[in-house]
C-alpha positions as CSV (number, residue, x, y, z in Angstrom):
1,M,56.2,-61.2,0.4
2,P,54.5,-63.9,2.5
3,R,52.5,-61.1,3.9
4,F,50.7,-60.7,0.5
5,D,50.0,-64.4,0.3
6,R,48.4,-64.2,3.8
7,I,46.3,-61.3,2.8
8,A,45.1,-63.1,-0.3
9,E,44.3,-66.2,1.8
10,D,42.4,-64.1,4.3
11,S,40.5,-62.5,1.5
12,A,39.6,-65.8,0.0
13,T,38.4,-67.1,3.3
14,A,36.3,-63.9,3.8
15,N,34.8,-64.3,0.3
16,R,33.9,-67.9,1.1
17,H,32.2,-66.8,4.2
18,D,30.2,-64.2,2.3
19,R,29.1,-66.8,-0.2
20,I,27.8,-69.0,2.6
21,T,25.5,-66.3,3.9
22,L,23.7,-65.6,0.6
23,D,20.0,-66.1,0.9
24,E,18.2,-69.0,-0.8
25,R,16.9,-66.9,-3.6
26,F,20.4,-66.6,-5.0
27,V,20.9,-70.4,-4.7
28,A,17.5,-71.0,-6.4
29,L,18.9,-69.3,-9.5
30,F,21.2,-72.3,-10.1
31,L,18.6,-75.0,-9.4
32,P,16.7,-76.3,-12.4
33,E,13.0,-75.5,-12.4
34,T,10.8,-78.0,-14.2
35,P,7.4,-77.1,-15.8
36,L,5.8,-79.1,-13.0
37,D,7.6,-76.9,-10.4
38,R,6.2,-73.8,-12.1
39,V,2.7,-75.1,-12.2
40,E,2.8,-76.1,-8.6
41,S,4.2,-72.7,-7.7
42,Q,1.4,-70.9,-9.5
43,E,-1.2,-73.1,-7.9
44,L,0.2,-72.4,-4.4
45,R,0.3,-68.7,-5.2
46,Q,-3.4,-68.8,-6.2
47,I,-4.3,-70.7,-3.1
48,V,-2.5,-68.2,-0.8
49,L,-4.1,-65.3,-2.6
50,Y,-7.6,-66.8,-2.3
51,A,-7.0,-67.5,1.4
52,L,-5.8,-63.9,2.0
53,Q,-9.1,-62.7,0.4
54,Q,-11.0,-64.7,3.0
55,L,-9.4,-62.8,5.9
56,T,-11.3,-60.0,7.6
57,P,-9.7,-56.5,7.2
58,Q,-8.5,-56.6,10.8
59,E,-7.0,-60.1,10.4
60,L,-5.2,-58.9,7.2
61,K,-3.8,-55.9,9.0
62,V,-2.5,-58.1,11.8
63,V,-0.9,-60.6,9.4
64,E,0.6,-57.7,7.4
65,G,2.0,-56.1,10.5
66,R,3.4,-59.3,12.0
67,Y,4.8,-61.0,9.0
68,Q,5.4,-58.3,6.3
69,H,6.6,-55.5,8.6
70,K,7.9,-57.9,11.3
71,R,6.4,-56.0,14.1
72,S,5.8,-57.5,17.6
73,P,2.3,-58.2,18.8
74,G,2.6,-55.1,21.1
75,A,3.6,-52.9,18.2
76,V,0.8,-54.2,16.0
77,A,-1.7,-53.7,18.9
78,S,-0.5,-50.1,19.4
79,H,-0.7,-49.4,15.7
80,L,-4.2,-50.7,15.4
81,H,-5.3,-49.4,18.7
82,I,-6.4,-52.8,20.1
83,S,-5.1,-55.0,22.9
84,K,-2.3,-57.6,22.5
85,D,-4.8,-60.3,23.2
86,E,-7.0,-59.2,20.3
87,V,-3.9,-59.2,18.1
88,R,-3.1,-62.7,19.2
89,G,-6.7,-63.8,18.6
90,L,-6.8,-62.2,15.1
91,E,-3.4,-63.7,14.2
92,R,-4.5,-67.2,15.3
93,S,-7.7,-66.9,13.4
94,A,-5.9,-65.6,10.3
95,L,-3.3,-68.3,10.3
96,D,-5.9,-71.0,10.7
97,K,-7.7,-69.6,7.6
98,L,-4.4,-69.5,5.7
99,R,-3.3,-73.0,6.7
100,K,-6.5,-74.8,5.9
101,P,-6.4,-74.5,2.1
102,L,-2.7,-75.2,2.1
103,I,-3.1,-78.4,4.1
104,E,-5.9,-79.5,1.8
105,Y,-3.7,-78.9,-1.2
106,M,-0.8,-80.8,0.3
107,E,-3.0,-83.8,1.1
108,T,-4.2,-84.1,-2.5
């Protein structure tokens, strides 16, 4: 009989571990969201969308490949038929364009 207790204990420990590894979206479900949080979230979304519209088509493809598809600079370069150095330059340029309006928003 102690064997079943041990199995139950091991199962409880395993479940606890599973809960620890849940991503933050799950945790966010339990956090209160104030109207101010929603407004700020909408403002940030609009700022990011505007900043994305300022990117050149190549910069957008690089950002998409690197951050949405999680590809390496080499993989993005191969996909776009450009050099790794060009990918790095386009990524740097795109990130600068994306950071600037966010920094301005955070400073106000």
